[in-house]
mmCIF file of the N, C-alpha and C atoms, coordinates in Angstrom:
data_MODEL
# 
_entry.id   MODEL 
# 
loop_
_atom_site.group_PDB 
_atom_site.id 
_atom_site.type_symbol 
_atom_site.label_atom_id 
_atom_site.label_alt_id 
_atom_site.label_comp_id 
_atom_site.label_asym_id 
_atom_site.label_entity_id 
_atom_site.label_seq_id 
_atom_site.pdbx_PDB_ins_code 
_atom_site.Cartn_x 
_atom_site.Cartn_y 
_atom_site.Cartn_z 
_atom_site.occupancy 
_atom_site.B_iso_or_equiv 
_atom_site.pdbx_formal_charge 
_atom_site.auth_seq_id 
_atom_site.auth_comp_id 
_atom_site.auth_asym_id 
_atom_site.auth_atom_id 
_atom_site.pdbx_PDB_model_num 
ATOM 1   N N  . MET A 1 1  ? 8.030   7.127  114.498 1.00 0.00 ? 1  MET A N  1 
ATOM 2   C CA . MET A 1 1  ? 7.517   8.314  115.311 1.00 0.00 ? 1  MET A CA 1 
ATOM 3   C C  . MET A 1 1  ? 7.165   9.349  114.417 1.00 0.00 ? 1  MET A C  1 
ATOM 4   N N  . GLU A 1 2  ? 7.864   9.695  113.349 1.00 0.00 ? 2  GLU A N  1 
ATOM 5   C CA . GLU A 1 2  ? 7.566   10.625 112.370 1.00 0.00 ? 2  GLU A CA 1 
ATOM 6   C C  . GLU A 1 2  ? 6.259   10.384 111.516 1.00 0.00 ? 2  GLU A C  1 
ATOM 7   N N  . GLY A 1 3  ? 6.169   9.082  111.275 1.00 0.00 ? 3  GLY A N  1 
ATOM 8   C CA . GLY A 1 3  ? 4.814   8.679  110.585 1.00 0.00 ? 3  GLY A CA 1 
ATOM 9   C C  . GLY A 1 3  ? 3.645   8.956  111.397 1.00 0.00 ? 3  GLY A C  1 
ATOM 10  N N  . ALA A 1 4  ? 3.877   8.584  112.642 1.00 0.00 ? 4  ALA A N  1 
ATOM 11  C CA . ALA A 1 4  ? 2.560   8.737  113.553 1.00 0.00 ? 4  ALA A CA 1 
ATOM 12  C C  . ALA A 1 4  ? 2.154   10.306 113.656 1.00 0.00 ? 4  ALA A C  1 
ATOM 13  N N  . ALA A 1 5  ? 3.230   10.906 113.800 1.00 0.00 ? 5  ALA A N  1 
ATOM 14  C CA . ALA A 1 5  ? 3.065   12.525 113.925 1.00 0.00 ? 5  ALA A CA 1 
ATOM 15  C C  . ALA A 1 5  ? 2.298   13.105 112.512 1.00 0.00 ? 5  ALA A C  1 
ATOM 16  N N  . GLN A 1 6  ? 2.878   12.521 111.362 1.00 0.00 ? 6  GLN A N  1 
ATOM 17  C CA . GLN A 1 6  ? 2.152   12.922 110.134 1.00 0.00 ? 6  GLN A CA 1 
ATOM 18  C C  . GLN A 1 6  ? 0.791   12.528 110.124 1.00 0.00 ? 6  GLN A C  1 
ATOM 19  N N  . THR A 1 7  ? 0.495   11.427 110.466 1.00 0.00 ? 7  THR A N  1 
ATOM 20  C CA . THR A 1 7  ? -0.918  10.827 110.420 1.00 0.00 ? 7  THR A CA 1 
ATOM 21  C C  . THR A 1 7  ? -1.772  11.722 111.509 1.00 0.00 ? 7  THR A C  1 
ATOM 22  N N  . ILE A 1 8  ? -1.258  12.054 112.546 1.00 0.00 ? 8  ILE A N  1 
ATOM 23  C CA . ILE A 1 8  ? -2.115  12.912 113.522 1.00 0.00 ? 8  ILE A CA 1 
ATOM 24  C C  . ILE A 1 8  ? -2.266  14.226 112.976 1.00 0.00 ? 8  ILE A C  1 
ATOM 25  N N  . LEU A 1 9  ? -1.284  14.839 112.348 1.00 0.00 ? 9  LEU A N  1 
ATOM 26  C CA . LEU A 1 9  ? -1.439  16.120 111.739 1.00 0.00 ? 9  LEU A CA 1 
ATOM 27  C C  . LEU A 1 9  ? -2.376  16.109 110.530 1.00 0.00 ? 9  LEU A C  1 
ATOM 28  N N  . SER A 1 10 ? -2.243  14.966 109.679 1.00 0.00 ? 10 SER A N  1 
ATOM 29  C CA . SER A 1 10 ? -3.252  14.962 108.668 1.00 0.00 ? 10 SER A CA 1 
ATOM 30  C C  . SER A 1 10 ? -4.664  14.714 109.162 1.00 0.00 ? 10 SER A C  1 
ATOM 31  N N  . ASN A 1 11 ? -4.856  13.926 110.077 1.00 0.00 ? 11 ASN A N  1 
ATOM 32  C CA . ASN A 1 11 ? -6.286  13.743 110.615 1.00 0.00 ? 11 ASN A CA 1 
ATOM 33  C C  . ASN A 1 11 ? -6.571  15.082 111.343 1.00 0.00 ? 11 ASN A C  1 
ATOM 34  N N  . ALA A 1 12 ? -5.933  15.796 111.951 1.00 0.00 ? 12 ALA A N  1 
ATOM 35  C CA . ALA A 1 12 ? -6.488  17.127 112.502 1.00 0.00 ? 12 ALA A CA 1 
ATOM 36  C C  . ALA A 1 12 ? -6.580  18.204 111.418 1.00 0.00 ? 12 ALA A C  1 
ATOM 37  N N  . GLY A 1 13 ? -5.800  18.108 110.321 1.00 0.00 ? 13 GLY A N  1 
ATOM 38  C CA . GLY A 1 13 ? -5.987  18.912 109.183 1.00 0.00 ? 13 GLY A CA 1 
ATOM 39  C C  . GLY A 1 13 ? -7.474  18.670 108.580 1.00 0.00 ? 13 GLY A C  1 
ATOM 40  N N  . GLN A 1 14 ? -7.702  17.397 108.495 1.00 0.00 ? 14 GLN A N  1 
ATOM 41  C CA . GLN A 1 14 ? -9.021  17.000 108.002 1.00 0.00 ? 14 GLN A CA 1 
ATOM 42  C C  . GLN A 1 14 ? -10.245 17.401 108.890 1.00 0.00 ? 14 GLN A C  1 
ATOM 43  N N  . LEU A 1 15 ? -9.988  17.242 110.185 1.00 0.00 ? 15 LEU A N  1 
ATOM 44  C CA . LEU A 1 15 ? -11.110 17.675 111.081 1.00 0.00 ? 15 LEU A CA 1 
ATOM 45  C C  . LEU A 1 15 ? -11.153 19.256 110.997 1.00 0.00 ? 15 LEU A C  1 
ATOM 46  N N  . LEU A 1 16 ? -10.130 19.857 111.148 1.00 0.00 ? 16 LEU A N  1 
ATOM 47  C CA . LEU A 1 16 ? -10.258 21.325 110.888 1.00 0.00 ? 16 LEU A CA 1 
ATOM 48  C C  . LEU A 1 16 ? -10.853 21.887 109.717 1.00 0.00 ? 16 LEU A C  1 
ATOM 49  N N  . SER A 1 17 ? -10.666 21.083 108.674 1.00 0.00 ? 17 SER A N  1 
ATOM 50  C CA . SER A 1 17 ? -11.285 21.689 107.381 1.00 0.00 ? 17 SER A CA 1 
ATOM 51  C C  . SER A 1 17 ? -12.679 21.389 107.454 1.00 0.00 ? 17 SER A C  1 
ATOM 52  N N  . LYS A 1 18 ? -13.208 20.303 107.957 1.00 0.00 ? 18 LYS A N  1 
ATOM 53  C CA . LYS A 1 18 ? -14.604 19.924 107.977 1.00 0.00 ? 18 LYS A CA 1 
ATOM 54  C C  . LYS A 1 18 ? -15.348 20.974 108.950 1.00 0.00 ? 18 LYS A C  1 
ATOM 55  N N  . GLU A 1 19 ? -14.746 21.238 110.198 1.00 0.00 ? 19 GLU A N  1 
ATOM 56  C CA . GLU A 1 19 ? -15.233 22.159 111.096 1.00 0.00 ? 19 GLU A CA 1 
ATOM 57  C C  . GLU A 1 19 ? -15.256 23.637 110.361 1.00 0.00 ? 19 GLU A C  1 
ATOM 58  N N  . TYR A 1 20 ? -14.279 23.971 109.596 1.00 0.00 ? 20 TYR A N  1 
ATOM 59  C CA . TYR A 1 20 ? -14.308 25.192 108.835 1.00 0.00 ? 20 TYR A CA 1 
ATOM 60  C C  . TYR A 1 20 ? -15.524 25.287 107.988 1.00 0.00 ? 20 TYR A C  1 
ATOM 61  N N  . GLN A 1 21 ? -15.770 24.250 107.235 1.00 0.00 ? 21 GLN A N  1 
ATOM 62  C CA . GLN A 1 21 ? -16.894 24.160 106.180 1.00 0.00 ? 21 GLN A CA 1 
ATOM 63  C C  . GLN A 1 21 ? -18.177 24.294 106.994 1.00 0.00 ? 21 GLN A C  1 
ATOM 64  N N  . GLN A 1 22 ? -18.398 23.691 107.996 1.00 0.00 ? 22 GLN A N  1 
ATOM 65  C CA . GLN A 1 22 ? -19.598 23.737 108.759 1.00 0.00 ? 22 GLN A CA 1 
ATOM 66  C C  . GLN A 1 22 ? -19.843 25.278 109.342 1.00 0.00 ? 22 GLN A C  1 
ATOM 67  N N  . LEU A 1 23 ? -18.792 25.774 109.921 1.00 0.00 ? 23 LEU A N  1 
ATOM 68  C CA . LEU A 1 23 ? -18.842 26.990 110.503 1.00 0.00 ? 23 LEU A CA 1 
ATOM 69  C C  . LEU A 1 23 ? -19.182 28.188 109.372 1.00 0.00 ? 23 LEU A C  1 
ATOM 70  N N  . ARG A 1 24 ? -18.547 28.070 108.171 1.00 0.00 ? 24 ARG A N  1 
ATOM 71  C CA . ARG A 1 24 ? -18.695 28.949 107.211 1.00 0.00 ? 24 ARG A CA 1 
ATOM 72  C C  . ARG A 1 24 ? -20.180 28.997 106.745 1.00 0.00 ? 24 ARG A C  1 
ATOM 73  N N  . GLY A 1 25 ? -20.842 27.811 106.756 1.00 0.00 ? 25 GLY A N  1 
ATOM 74  C CA . GLY A 1 25 ? -22.212 27.676 106.302 1.00 0.00 ? 25 GLY A CA 1 
ATOM 75  C C  . GLY A 1 25 ? -23.194 28.342 107.401 1.00 0.00 ? 25 GLY A C  1 
ATOM 76  N N  . VAL A 1 26 ? -22.698 28.212 108.601 1.00 0.00 ? 26 VAL A N  1 
ATOM 77  C CA . VAL A 1 26 ? -23.618 28.741 109.791 1.00 0.00 ? 26 VAL A CA 1 
ATOM 78  C C  . VAL A 1 26 ? -23.676 30.270 109.741 1.00 0.00 ? 26 VAL A C  1 
ATOM 79  N N  . GLY A 1 27 ? -22.678 30.968 109.221 1.00 0.00 ? 27 GLY A N  1 
ATOM 80  C CA . GLY A 1 27 ? -22.932 32.362 109.182 1.00 0.00 ? 27 GLY A CA 1 
ATOM 81  C C  . GLY A 1 27 ? -23.877 32.876 108.155 1.00 0.00 ? 27 GLY A C  1 
ATOM 82  N N  . GLY A 1 28 ? -24.090 32.231 107.113 1.00 0.00 ? 28 GLY A N  1 
ATOM 83  C CA . GLY A 1 28 ? -25.154 32.489 106.026 1.00 0.00 ? 28 GLY A CA 1 
ATOM 84  C C  . GLY A 1 28 ? -26.530 32.283 106.710 1.00 0.00 ? 28 GLY A C  1 
ATOM 85  N N  . GLU A 1 29 ? -26.666 31.284 107.408 1.00 0.00 ? 29 GLU A N  1 
ATOM 86  C CA . GLU A 1 29 ? -27.938 30.900 107.996 1.00 0.00 ? 29 GLU A CA 1 
ATOM 87  C C  . GLU A 1 29 ? -28.318 31.864 109.162 1.00 0.00 ? 29 GLU A C  1 
ATOM 88  N N  . VAL A 1 30 ? -27.239 32.343 109.866 1.00 0.00 ? 30 VAL A N  1 
ATOM 89  C CA . VAL A 1 30 ? -27.407 33.565 110.920 1.00 0.00 ? 30 VAL A CA 1 
ATOM 90  C C  . VAL A 1 30 ? -27.853 34.761 110.188 1.00 0.00 ? 30 VAL A C  1 
ATOM 91  N N  . ALA A 1 31 ? -27.249 35.055 109.133 1.00 0.00 ? 31 ALA A N  1 
ATOM 92  C CA . ALA A 1 31 ? -27.498 36.338 108.323 1.00 0.00 ? 31 ALA A CA 1 
ATOM 93  C C  . ALA A 1 31 ? -28.834 36.213 107.845 1.00 0.00 ? 31 ALA A C  1 
ATOM 94  N N  . GLU A 1 32 ? -29.257 35.148 107.376 1.00 0.00 ? 32 GLU A N  1 
ATOM 95  C CA . GLU A 1 32 ? -30.603 35.029 106.834 1.00 0.00 ? 32 GLU A CA 1 
ATOM 96  C C  . GLU A 1 32 ? -31.722 34.971 107.941 1.00 0.00 ? 32 GLU A C  1 
ATOM 97  N N  . LEU A 1 33 ? -31.539 34.466 109.034 1.00 0.00 ? 33 LEU A N  1 
ATOM 98  C CA . LEU A 1 33 ? -32.344 34.469 110.255 1.00 0.00 ? 33 LEU A CA 1 
ATOM 99  C C  . LEU A 1 33 ? -32.517 35.981 110.678 1.00 0.00 ? 33 LEU A C  1 
ATOM 100 N N  . ARG A 1 34 ? -31.340 36.731 110.833 1.00 0.00 ? 34 ARG A N  1 
ATOM 101 C CA . ARG A 1 34 ? -31.381 38.058 111.097 1.00 0.00 ? 34 ARG A CA 1 
ATOM 102 C C  . ARG A 1 34 ? -32.200 38.788 110.371 1.00 0.00 ? 34 ARG A C  1 
ATOM 103 N N  . ASP A 1 35 ? -32.265 38.617 108.937 1.00 0.00 ? 35 ASP A N  1 
ATOM 104 C CA . ASP A 1 35 ? -32.915 39.455 107.942 1.00 0.00 ? 35 ASP A CA 1 
ATOM 105 C C  . ASP A 1 35 ? -34.370 39.170 108.131 1.00 0.00 ? 35 ASP A C  1 
ATOM 106 N N  . ASP A 1 36 ? -34.707 37.915 108.418 1.00 0.00 ? 36 ASP A N  1 
ATOM 107 C CA . ASP A 1 36 ? -36.215 37.487 108.528 1.00 0.00 ? 36 ASP A CA 1 
ATOM 108 C C  . ASP A 1 36 ? -36.743 38.163 109.715 1.00 0.00 ? 36 ASP A C  1 
ATOM 109 N N  . LEU A 1 37 ? -35.956 38.142 110.892 1.00 0.00 ? 37 LEU A N  1 
ATOM 110 C CA . LEU A 1 37 ? -36.424 38.718 112.166 1.00 0.00 ? 37 LEU A CA 1 
ATOM 111 C C  . LEU A 1 37 ? -36.422 40.159 111.860 1.00 0.00 ? 37 LEU A C  1 
ATOM 112 N N  . ASP A 1 38 ? -35.552 40.889 111.210 1.00 0.00 ? 38 ASP A N  1 
ATOM 113 C CA . ASP A 1 38 ? -35.782 42.290 111.080 1.00 0.00 ? 38 ASP A CA 1 
ATOM 114 C C  . ASP A 1 38 ? -36.992 42.633 110.271 1.00 0.00 ? 38 ASP A C  1 
ATOM 115 N N  . VAL A 1 39 ? -37.344 41.879 109.348 1.00 0.00 ? 39 VAL A N  1 
ATOM 116 C CA . VAL A 1 39 ? -38.505 42.168 108.581 1.00 0.00 ? 39 VAL A CA 1 
ATOM 117 C C  . VAL A 1 39 ? -39.765 41.900 109.462 1.00 0.00 ? 39 VAL A C  1 
ATOM 118 N N  . LEU A 1 40 ? -39.875 40.928 110.104 1.00 0.00 ? 40 LEU A N  1 
ATOM 119 C CA . LEU A 1 40 ? -40.949 40.680 111.111 1.00 0.00 ? 40 LEU A CA 1 
ATOM 120 C C  . LEU A 1 40 ? -41.079 41.810 112.075 1.00 0.00 ? 40 LEU A C  1 
ATOM 121 N N  . ASN A 1 41 ? -39.937 42.138 112.733 1.00 0.00 ? 41 ASN A N  1 
ATOM 122 C CA . ASN A 1 41 ? -39.955 43.160 113.630 1.00 0.00 ? 41 ASN A CA 1 
ATOM 123 C C  . ASN A 1 41 ? -40.568 44.556 113.005 1.00 0.00 ? 41 ASN A C  1 
ATOM 124 N N  . ALA A 1 42 ? -40.175 44.855 111.775 1.00 0.00 ? 42 ALA A N  1 
ATOM 125 C CA . ALA A 1 42 ? -40.642 46.125 111.221 1.00 0.00 ? 42 ALA A CA 1 
ATOM 126 C C  . ALA A 1 42 ? -42.031 46.058 111.013 1.00 0.00 ? 42 ALA A C  1 
ATOM 127 N N  . LEU A 1 43 ? -42.673 44.875 110.663 1.00 0.00 ? 43 LEU A N  1 
ATOM 128 C CA . LEU A 1 43 ? -44.133 44.719 110.385 1.00 0.00 ? 43 LEU A CA 1 
ATOM 129 C C  . LEU A 1 43 ? -44.828 44.818 111.795 1.00 0.00 ? 43 LEU A C  1 
ATOM 130 N N  . LEU A 1 44 ? -44.367 44.368 112.836 1.00 0.00 ? 44 LEU A N  1 
ATOM 131 C CA . LEU A 1 44 ? -44.944 44.330 114.129 1.00 0.00 ? 44 LEU A CA 1 
ATOM 132 C C  . LEU A 1 44 ? -44.709 45.692 114.710 1.00 0.00 ? 44 LEU A C  1 
ATOM 133 N N  . VAL A 1 45 ? -43.827 46.415 114.512 1.00 0.00 ? 45 VAL A N  1 
ATOM 134 C CA . VAL A 1 45 ? -43.715 47.945 114.849 1.00 0.00 ? 45 VAL A CA 1 
ATOM 135 C C  . VAL A 1 45 ? -44.818 48.721 114.330 1.00 0.00 ? 45 VAL A C  1 
ATOM 136 N N  . MET A 1 46 ? -44.960 48.519 112.923 1.00 0.00 ? 46 MET A N  1 
ATOM 137 C CA . MET A 1 46 ? -45.984 49.140 112.134 1.00 0.00 ? 46 MET A CA 1 
ATOM 138 C C  . MET A 1 46 ? -47.323 48.913 112.606 1.00 0.00 ? 46 MET A C  1 
ATOM 139 N N  . GLN A 1 47 ? -47.671 47.552 113.047 1.00 0.00 ? 47 GLN A N  1 
ATOM 140 C CA . GLN A 1 47 ? -48.915 47.280 113.443 1.00 0.00 ? 47 GLN A CA 1 
ATOM 141 C C  . GLN A 1 47 ? -49.200 47.919 114.725 1.00 0.00 ? 47 GLN A C  1 
ATOM 142 N N  . SER A 1 48 ? -48.178 47.813 115.585 1.00 0.00 ? 48 SER A N  1 
ATOM 143 C CA . SER A 1 48 ? -48.456 48.484 117.085 1.00 0.00 ? 48 SER A CA 1 
ATOM 144 C C  . SER A 1 48 ? -48.725 49.998 116.929 1.00 0.00 ? 48 SER A C  1 
ATOM 145 N N  . GLU A 1 49 ? -48.086 50.547 115.951 1.00 0.00 ? 49 GLU A N  1 
ATOM 146 C CA . GLU A 1 49 ? -48.254 52.006 115.929 1.00 0.00 ? 49 GLU A CA 1 
ATOM 147 C C  . GLU A 1 49 ? -49.621 52.397 115.019 1.00 0.00 ? 49 GLU A C  1 
ATOM 148 N N  . ALA A 1 50 ? -50.367 51.360 114.491 1.00 0.00 ? 50 ALA A N  1 
ATOM 149 C CA . ALA A 1 50 ? -51.486 51.599 113.806 1.00 0.00 ? 50 ALA A CA 1 
ATOM 150 C C  . ALA A 1 50 ? -52.477 52.327 114.820 1.00 0.00 ? 50 ALA A C  1 
ATOM 151 N N  . GLU A 1 51 ? -53.298 53.086 114.276 1.00 0.00 ? 51 GLU A N  1 
ATOM 152 C CA . GLU A 1 51 ? -54.296 53.961 115.179 1.00 0.00 ? 51 GLU A CA 1 
ATOM 153 C C  . GLU A 1 51 ? -55.438 52.952 115.860 1.00 0.00 ? 51 GLU A C  1 
ATOM 154 N N  . ASP A 1 52 ? -55.954 51.995 115.032 1.00 0.00 ? 52 ASP A N  1 
ATOM 155 C CA . ASP A 1 52 ? -56.985 51.268 115.756 1.00 0.00 ? 52 ASP A CA 1 
ATOM 156 C C  . ASP A 1 52 ? -56.431 50.130 116.625 1.00 0.00 ? 52 ASP A C  1 
ATOM 157 N N  . GLY A 1 53 ? -55.071 49.675 116.319 1.00 0.00 ? 53 GLY A N  1 
ATOM 158 C CA . GLY A 1 53 ? -54.427 48.684 117.284 1.00 0.00 ? 53 GLY A CA 1 
ATOM 159 C C  . GLY A 1 53 ? -54.948 47.354 116.946 1.00 0.00 ? 53 GLY A C  1 
ATOM 160 N N  . ALA A 1 54 ? -55.824 47.251 116.040 1.00 0.00 ? 54 ALA A N  1 
ATOM 161 C CA . ALA A 1 54 ? -56.433 45.811 115.873 1.00 0.00 ? 54 ALA A CA 1 
ATOM 162 C C  . ALA A 1 54 ? -55.286 44.997 115.119 1.00 0.00 ? 54 ALA A C  1 
ATOM 163 N N  . VAL A 1 55 ? -55.363 43.800 115.600 1.00 0.00 ? 55 VAL A N  1 
ATOM 164 C CA . VAL A 1 55 ? -54.319 42.734 115.149 1.00 0.00 ? 55 VAL A CA 1 
ATOM 165 C C  . VAL A 1 55 ? -54.983 42.130 113.965 1.00 0.00 ? 55 VAL A C  1 
ATOM 166 N N  . ASP A 1 56 ? -54.573 42.270 112.723 1.00 0.00 ? 56 ASP A N  1 
ATOM 167 C CA . ASP A 1 56 ? -55.118 41.691 111.667 1.00 0.00 ? 56 ASP A CA 1 
ATOM 168 C C  . ASP A 1 56 ? -54.431 40.238 111.292 1.00 0.00 ? 56 ASP A C  1 
ATOM 169 N N  . ARG A 1 57 ? -55.186 39.518 110.491 1.00 0.00 ? 57 ARG A N  1 
ATOM 170 C CA . ARG A 1 57 ? -54.768 38.063 110.147 1.00 0.00 ? 57 ARG A CA 1 
ATOM 171 C C  . ARG A 1 57 ? -53.129 38.152 109.639 1.00 0.00 ? 57 ARG A C  1 
ATOM 172 N N  . PHE A 1 58 ? -52.742 39.133 109.017 1.00 0.00 ? 58 PHE A N  1 
ATOM 173 C CA . PHE A 1 58 ? -51.535 39.229 108.499 1.00 0.00 ? 58 PHE A CA 1 
ATOM 174 C C  . PHE A 1 58 ? -50.474 39.187 109.751 1.00 0.00 ? 58 PHE A C  1 
ATOM 175 N N  . VAL A 1 59 ? -50.695 40.025 110.689 1.00 0.00 ? 59 VAL A N  1 
ATOM 176 C CA . VAL A 1 59 ? -49.841 40.177 111.884 1.00 0.00 ? 59 VAL A CA 1 
ATOM 177 C C  . VAL A 1 59 ? -49.799 38.784 112.593 1.00 0.00 ? 59 VAL A C  1 
ATOM 178 N N  . GLN A 1 60 ? -50.949 38.117 112.740 1.00 0.00 ? 60 GLN A N  1 
ATOM 179 C CA . GLN A 1 60 ? -51.072 36.985 113.570 1.00 0.00 ? 60 GLN A CA 1 
ATOM 180 C C  . GLN A 1 60 ? -50.208 35.845 112.776 1.00 0.00 ? 60 GLN A C  1 
ATOM 181 N N  . VAL A 1 61 ? -50.125 35.759 111.495 1.00 0.00 ? 61 VAL A N  1 
ATOM 182 C CA . VAL A 1 61 ? -49.220 34.893 110.772 1.00 0.00 ? 61 VAL A CA 1 
ATOM 183 C C  . VAL A 1 61 ? -47.857 35.357 111.093 1.00 0.00 ? 61 VAL A C  1 
ATOM 184 N N  . CYS A 1 62 ? -47.487 36.594 111.073 1.00 0.00 ? 62 CYS A N  1 
ATOM 185 C CA . CYS A 1 62 ? -46.226 36.921 111.308 1.00 0.00 ? 62 CYS A CA 1 
ATOM 186 C C  . CYS A 1 62 ? -45.600 36.681 112.660 1.00 0.00 ? 62 CYS A C  1 
ATOM 187 N N  . MET A 1 63 ? -46.608 36.867 113.515 1.00 0.00 ? 63 MET A N  1 
ATOM 188 C CA . MET A 1 63 ? -46.230 36.418 115.108 1.00 0.00 ? 63 MET A CA 1 
ATOM 189 C C  . MET A 1 63 ? -45.939 34.894 115.050 1.00 0.00 ? 63 MET A C  1 
ATOM 190 N N  . LYS A 1 64 ? -46.784 34.160 114.291 1.00 0.00 ? 64 LYS A N  1 
ATOM 191 C CA . LYS A 1 64 ? -46.501 32.594 114.442 1.00 0.00 ? 64 LYS A CA 1 
ATOM 192 C C  . LYS A 1 64 ? -45.150 32.384 113.876 1.00 0.00 ? 64 LYS A C  1 
ATOM 193 N N  . GLN A 1 65 ? -44.772 32.972 112.657 1.00 0.00 ? 65 GLN A N  1 
ATOM 194 C CA . GLN A 1 65 ? -43.506 32.684 112.040 1.00 0.00 ? 65 GLN A CA 1 
ATOM 195 C C  . GLN A 1 65 ? -42.451 33.297 112.907 1.00 0.00 ? 65 GLN A C  1 
ATOM 196 N N  . LEU A 1 66 ? -42.603 34.326 113.562 1.00 0.00 ? 66 LEU A N  1 
ATOM 197 C CA . LEU A 1 66 ? -41.548 34.734 114.491 1.00 0.00 ? 66 LEU A CA 1 
ATOM 198 C C  . LEU A 1 66 ? -41.289 33.825 115.690 1.00 0.00 ? 66 LEU A C  1 
ATOM 199 N N  . ARG A 1 67 ? -42.365 33.244 116.149 1.00 0.00 ? 67 ARG A N  1 
ATOM 200 C CA . ARG A 1 67 ? -42.135 32.229 117.191 1.00 0.00 ? 67 ARG A CA 1 
ATOM 201 C C  . ARG A 1 67 ? -41.411 31.015 116.709 1.00 0.00 ? 67 ARG A C  1 
ATOM 202 N N  . GLU A 1 68 ? -41.736 30.622 115.336 1.00 0.00 ? 68 GLU A N  1 
ATOM 203 C CA . GLU A 1 68 ? -41.239 29.435 114.934 1.00 0.00 ? 68 GLU A CA 1 
ATOM 204 C C  . GLU A 1 68 ? -39.561 29.821 114.657 1.00 0.00 ? 68 GLU A C  1 
ATOM 205 N N  . LEU A 1 69 ? -39.374 31.025 114.076 1.00 0.00 ? 69 LEU A N  1 
ATOM 206 C CA . LEU A 1 69 ? -37.913 31.334 113.769 1.00 0.00 ? 69 LEU A CA 1 
ATOM 207 C C  . LEU A 1 69 ? -37.093 31.368 115.285 1.00 0.00 ? 69 LEU A C  1 
ATOM 208 N N  . ALA A 1 70 ? -37.735 31.952 116.215 1.00 0.00 ? 70 ALA A N  1 
ATOM 209 C CA . ALA A 1 70 ? -37.122 31.827 117.631 1.00 0.00 ? 70 ALA A CA 1 
ATOM 210 C C  . ALA A 1 70 ? -36.754 30.358 118.072 1.00 0.00 ? 70 ALA A C  1 
ATOM 211 N N  . TYR A 1 71 ? -37.744 29.531 117.794 1.00 0.00 ? 71 TYR A N  1 
ATOM 212 C CA . TYR A 1 71 ? -37.467 28.127 118.075 1.00 0.00 ? 71 TYR A CA 1 
ATOM 213 C C  . TYR A 1 71 ? -36.369 27.629 117.299 1.00 0.00 ? 71 TYR A C  1 
ATOM 214 N N  . ASP A 1 72 ? -36.287 27.920 116.055 1.00 0.00 ? 72 ASP A N  1 
ATOM 215 C CA . ASP A 1 72 ? -35.292 27.450 115.111 1.00 0.00 ? 72 ASP A CA 1 
ATOM 216 C C  . ASP A 1 72 ? -33.915 27.956 115.542 1.00 0.00 ? 72 ASP A C  1 
ATOM 217 N N  . ALA A 1 73 ? -33.946 29.317 115.908 1.00 0.00 ? 73 ALA A N  1 
ATOM 218 C CA . ALA A 1 73 ? -32.581 29.883 116.322 1.00 0.00 ? 73 ALA A CA 1 
ATOM 219 C C  . ALA A 1 73 ? -32.099 29.278 117.623 1.00 0.00 ? 73 ALA A C  1 
ATOM 220 N N  . GLU A 1 74 ? -33.076 28.669 118.536 1.00 0.00 ? 74 GLU A N  1 
ATOM 221 C CA . GLU A 1 74 ? -32.604 27.994 119.731 1.00 0.00 ? 74 GLU A CA 1 
ATOM 222 C C  . GLU A 1 74 ? -31.814 26.765 119.435 1.00 0.00 ? 74 GLU A C  1 
ATOM 223 N N  . ASP A 1 75 ? -32.354 26.048 118.499 1.00 0.00 ? 75 ASP A N  1 
ATOM 224 C CA . ASP A 1 75 ? -31.816 24.772 117.888 1.00 0.00 ? 75 ASP A CA 1 
ATOM 225 C C  . ASP A 1 75 ? -30.446 25.014 117.221 1.00 0.00 ? 75 ASP A C  1 
# 
């Protein structure tokens, strides 16, 4: 009985270790995604406050990237 308990605890420990490693990596990805979204948001705010209101090519590219980031975030 003791051997079975040790095996179960060992397996649980390995699973928890793997889960921890995966979750630790997610935090960095979320922070990077948040930073990218902050930059794109700042650019879009600047463009929306521009006097002529024209959407230039740069902003169009930013909008495309923002949509792609949003899709990635959903995944």
